[in-house]
Residue, then its C-alpha position, 0 to 999 in steps of 0.5 A: m773876125v772869128m778871133i774878135f767874136v771869141q774875144t768879145l764873148f770872153l769879155f762878157l763871161f769875165v764880167k759875170v764871173l767878177l760880179r759873182d753872177w755867172r749862174t744867172i745868165t739871162i737871155l738879155d745877157i746872151s743877146y747883148a753879148l752876141a750883138c756886140s760880138l757881131v758888131s765888133s767882128v764886122a767893125f774890126t775890118t775898118m777900125g783894126t785894133y781900135i775896135w777895143l775902144p768902143l768895145l770897152v764902152m759896151v762892156m762898161l754899159f753891160t756892167w752898169w746894167h747889172t751894178r747900177s754904179f758907174s764907178e764899179a762899171f768903169f773899174i770892172g770893165l777896165q779890169v776885164g779889158i786889160w785881162s783880155i789884153v794880157i791873155d792875148h799877149i801871152s797867147s801871141l808869145l806862145a804861138y810865136s814860140i811854137k811856130l805852128n800855124n793857126t795855133y793862136l786861137i786855140i791857145f787864147t781860147g784855152l787860157q781864157l777858159l783856164g782863167l775863167i775857171i781859176l777866177n771863179a774858184i777864187l771868188m766863190n771860196t773867198h771874200i776878195k772883192t773885185t772893187f774897192d768899198r770907196p767909189t773915189l778909190n775905184r775911179i782913181t784906180a780906173v783912170l790909171l788903168l785907162v791910161i795904160y789901156l789907151y797906151i797899149i791900144v795906140s801903140e799896137g795900132l802903130d806897130n804890131e811887131l813882136r817887140i811891141v807885144i813884149s814891151n806892152l806885156v812887161v808894162l802890164m805885168v808891172v802894173i798888175g804887180f803894182a795893183i796887187a801891192i796896193y790892194d794888199e796894203y789897202r786890205i791891211t789898212i782896212r783890217a787894222k781900221y776894222k779892229v780899232q772899230q771893234q775895240n771902240l765898239q766893245i768899249k762903248n758897249d762895256t761902258r753902256y752896260m756898266n752905266e745900265i747896271e749902275a742905274h739899276y743898282n741906284e733903283l735897287r737902293s731907292f726901292r730898299h729905302d721905299y721898302q723900309n718906309m712901307m714896313l714902318s707904315i705897315s707896323e703902325y697899322l698893325k700896332t693900332d689894329d687898323l686892318s681896314g686902313l692897312r688894306e686900303y694902304y696896300q691897295q693904293n701903295i704896295a700892290p701897284v709897285t709889286k706889279r710894276v716890279s714884276d712886269e719889268q724885271y722878269r720880262l728881261e730875266d732871260l738876258s742872263r742866258v746871253k753869255v756873249k758880252s757884246i751881244k748882251s750889252i746891245l740887248f740889255s741897253k736897247l731893251s732897258y731903254a725901251q722899257s724907260q720909254g713906256i714900251n711893253v717889252h718882252f724877251d725870250l731865250k730858253q737856251v744858253l747863248e755861248s757864242v756866235t759864228t759870225n763877225e761879232l762887230d757886224l752882228d752888234i751893229a745889225l742888232g742895234i739898227i734893228l732895235d733902234n728902228a723898233i723902238e723908234a716905231t713904238a715909242g710914244h704909243y700907249s699900246g706899243e709892244l716890242t718883242g725880242a727872242v733868240f733861239m737855236t736850231a740844228q744849223s743856226t742861231v736866230f735873232l728875232v725882233q718884232n714891234t707893233v706898227f701904228d703908221q702906214l708903211p711903204p713897200l719893204w723894198q722902198l724902206k731898204a733904199v739908201g736915203y729913204s726914211t719915214k722920219g724925214q730927210d737924211r734919216g734913212l741909212g739904218l736899213s740900207q746899212l743893215s742890208t750891206i752888213v748882212n750881204r758881206n757876211e755869207n752866213m747871215i740871212l735877214e728876213t723882213r716881214l709886215l704882218e698886219s700891225v706887226f713889223v718882224q725882222r728875223l736875222t739868222v746866223k748859220w753855224e759854220 
């Protein structure tokens, strides 16, 4: 009974480690784990090794409570269950080899503690994921692990001889090796796909940047043509000494153009200090588009931005989502304003975007929910995708605030 109690406690500890959440063990976590351990210890006298089946369900429920995902709970629960069986088999073999009484529990506890320390060190210092990004792949892999798990439980229920323990351990090692090979191949495939996406986005950004340059060049040609016509008109007024007519012509035709050029051109001049091409392309295209929609746009950057210390593709997508939402919220409103800024602190680069708000917004947590949108059905993937991007980059921090009639998003990229 003591052995089952200890094994059950380690199951829940491994779940917390796999969730990267072992530092926040709550009273509810401890109570649930202790209750399951006591129930398992008592039920073991009647169910024997088959107690692992209901125990696995309890571990999955515990995992689901923290993840709210059935596929992740199923997959992580089976990982923990099979890991415990591996340690159990290795401990049995070591205890059999030493041929000393009452050594199994000590060996098992020591191996479990060592496994917890090593696993936690790996997860805390790497970006290794304990589940796949696709729920379908999690479910398929979990079903395969479940078949192996049931085979081991049933076979041990029929025979507890040493050869069964050895054969089960061999099967487990083969499965684990096969799973590692599949995961490595999956990781390589995802990395290659990610590089292709990054290249495609870079091409798209460069194309958009060139289109914007071409549009501004055409505007410049048109302005030069208008300028020549203005000069001809002014020369005619001067030739006839018609100063009152010249004054009226200036107020009606030249002064408005001068103000428009000044307002639009110099509000984005700080973009010249952005030296990261993809970031410059995103900022230039989005802010220029906002100006074309009649939005009052400002951009501020006093230092030269030479580089970024995070995944450039993720940063491009994150800035694109933030700016798209800001433009969508302010477009069509006469007094709409959008302000962008980039500034560097001693330890980070900060991207700030704020826009005026004209509609009543729901709580911020609801805006970040997958599928929710203030614009209708199937329009709510932006902020949830933004949160996903930020969460997978350890040096990214996103702060979202609603200050009276201004919506502010501050994306901080810590320097490595």
